[in-house]
N, C-alpha and C positions, 0 to 999 in steps of 0.2 A: 504494498499500500504505499502512497504517497499522502501524504498531509496538506489541504491548501490547493490543489493543484490550480495552475492558472485561468482563469475565466472569462470568456467574450464580456463586451458589454449588458449582453441579453443574459447573461449565465448560463450559456455552455460552453462546457468545457473546452480549453484551444487545444483543438485536434493534433492529433498526430500525422506524421504523412503517411499515408496508403491506411491512414484509419476512416472508417466507415461508420459512421452512429446509426445504429438500426433502429431505438424506439427509446424516448421518453416517459417515464410515469409516476406525474403528480400525486399528491396526496397519501406518500410514505412515512412511515415514522422510523428513522434511522436508530440503531445502538449498536455503539461502539463501544470496547476497552481500550486502555493504555492507554491513551493519547495524552503526550507531552502540554503541559501548562494548563491540566485542567485537573480539578482540584479530586473530585470522584473516582473511580474505580472508571464506571460506566459511565458514558454520556448519550444520549437524548436528543435529537432532531426531529422535524417538519423540514419535508422536503419534495426534491424529484430526485430519481435515477436518472440516468441515464445510462445506455447500455451500447455499448459499440465490438467489433470483431477484435476490440484489444483490449478493452475495460470494463469495469463500472466505473462512476461517478456518482455519488451524490455531492447533490449542492442544497444548502438549508435555507428555508425560508429567510432564518433570523440564526445569525453564529449564535453557540452554543458557547461560549469559553474563548478557546482555541481552534475551534472547531466551524468552520465555512464550509467545508466540501472535502470532499473525503474517495479518493483514485484509490480504486481496486483492480489491479491489473488480473485477466480473467485467467491466465498462466498461473499466476500464485494463489490463488483460490482453493479451498480444499475442504472436506469434508461437508458440501452443500447439502441441503436437505428440504426438501417442501417438509412444510407442518400443516397440518390442520387442528387447530385445538375445539374442543366442541367448544366453551365456551370464550375465546376469544379468537382474534382476526387469524387470517390465514397469512403465513409469514414464511420466507429461507432466514435458516439460519446455517451458519459456514465461519470458515477461519480464515485468515490470507496472511500470506508473508510480507511484511515489510521491504519496501526498495532501499537497500542499504547504498548509501552513497559511497564511491571508488575512494579507496584509504581510507577506509572504517571499521571498525570492529564489526562483526556479525552480530557476536554476544550481548552487543549493547542495545542491539533490538527485536521487540518481542513480538508472537504471532499475535494477529489482533480475531479477537473473536468478534465477529458481528451477528446482527438481526436485522429483516428488512421487514419493517410491516407491512402491509396492505390494508390502510384504514378506511378508503372510500374505495366501494366497488369491488369488480370480481379480478381476480389475475389471470386465467385462463389464455390468454394472449399471452401475457411476458413471460410465465414460466418458461411452455413449451421453448421459445426461443433462448430462454438463460440458458437451460440444459442444453438444447440442440448446439449452444454457439459454447459452452465450456467443454464439448464433445470435441467438437471439432477443435480447440484449440491446443486438446490433451492429444488429438490424434494425428496433427500437425507436429507437435511438438517431438511424439515417439517416431515417428519419420523422419523427422533431422535427427536423430538419436541415431537412428540405426545406419542414417548415410554418414553422418561424419565420427559416428562412434563415440561421441563424447557428448556430453551433456548440453543440453540447450536451455540455458536460464534469461535469456534475452525476453522480455514480455513482451516486447515490439515484435517482436517478427510473426505474431500472430497474424499480425497484419497484413501476412501474405497469405494468410487462409482462403482458400478458395470457397464459392459456391454460395457467399453471405447475398448476393442479389438473388439468389433461388430460393433460397433461404427465406428471403423476408417477401417473395412474391408467392410461396406458398403456402405464408403462415397465415394458422385457422386466430379468425378475429372474432373474439368473444364481444357481446351487445353488452355486459355487466364488466367489463373490462375499459376502464378512461384510458390504455394505454393509448399513444402515438405514436406509430409506426413511421421511419419518415422514410416516401418513398424517393424523395429525392433531399441532399446532404443538405442542413438546415445553415451551415458555415460556406460564405463563398470560399469557390475555390483558391480566390487569387489572395484572401486573409492567411494570418501567420498561423505558422503551423509548426509544431513542436517535433524536434528528433532524438532528445533523448530525457529519461526521466532526471537527469541532475540538473536542479534547478541555477545551478551556480554557473552551468556549462555556458562558453562562449555562441554554442549552437542552438540553445535551447530552445529557441521559436525562431 
C-alpha cells in the first residue's frame, strides 16, 4: 500500500503509465489499521473506491487524521474474502503489503488489514470485477515468474495484463449496485501520469 497517493483536482487518482480505471464505487466505508500519524490502531472513513488494472484506491470524502487516500496494489493484496454477515452490510476484508521505499528496511513496514463495507446499495457489479482482476494480476505475475525464473514484485507490471477491455464489456451490471463502470477513461490522456510508487523520485509523474 501507499498512503495518500497523488490525486487529480476532481479526486481521481493520478494514473500510472498504462493504467486503466475499471470502476468507481461511492458510498463505502473503509477500515484500515497501522496508519502512521493516526492515534488509534484502526482508522475508518467514508468515501469512494477506485479500481483499476493495477490497484484499488480509497479516496476519503473527508480526511481522517493522516488518511486522505489509500493505495493498494492488486499484486500486494492477499487473504481477500467477500463477507455477507446477517446483521451487517456486505464487505470485503483482506490484507495488503506496504510499498517499501528504496533503501529502507522492509521490517519497518507492517502488513495492513483492511475492510471495504458497502453501505449504500448492492455489490453485484463490484465483486466479480474485483475478484476477476485479482485473479488476472496473479496469473500474469505467475507467468512472468515462470519466464524470468525470478520473483516479479513490481505492482506496476499488472498494467500489462490483457483483456481488461473484454472484462469491462462483459461485466454483469447489478441494478442494485451504484458502481460506475468506466467505458472510457476518466482522465485525459495528455494529463500527468505516474511512473513509480516512489513519491520522491524525479519521474514520479
